[in-house]
C-alpha positions, 0 to 999 in steps of 0.5 A, a space after each residue: 060843225 067840226 066841234 060837234 063831230 069831235 063831241 060825238 066821237 069823244 062821247 062814244 069813246 067815253 061810253 066804251 071806257 065806261 062799259 069796259 070799266 064796269 066789266 072789270 069792276 064786276 069781274 076783275 079776274 080776267 084783267 088782273 090775273 095773267 092766266 084768265 084769258 083777257 077781255 074777250 071772256 067777259 062776254 060768256 058770263 051773265 053778269 058782264 054780258 050786257 055791258 060787254 056787248 054794249 062796249 066791245 061790240 062797239 054798239 055805242 061807239 059805232 052809233 056816235 061815230 056814224 053821227 060824227 061822220 054825217 
């Protein structure tokens, strides 16, 4: 039972990392340039809105963390 909970949390964290990496790949300027503002600006661009919403709002992480807690 414990290993299943660990698997759910790990899966959620991997999804978070995947979607954030996808955002960086689609628009690398926000992370690679010092004057662009950072990760929070990904939600305002159309091409990064969907992956940003899935990752940063922790939709994927919260679902799997909840499953792990149950």
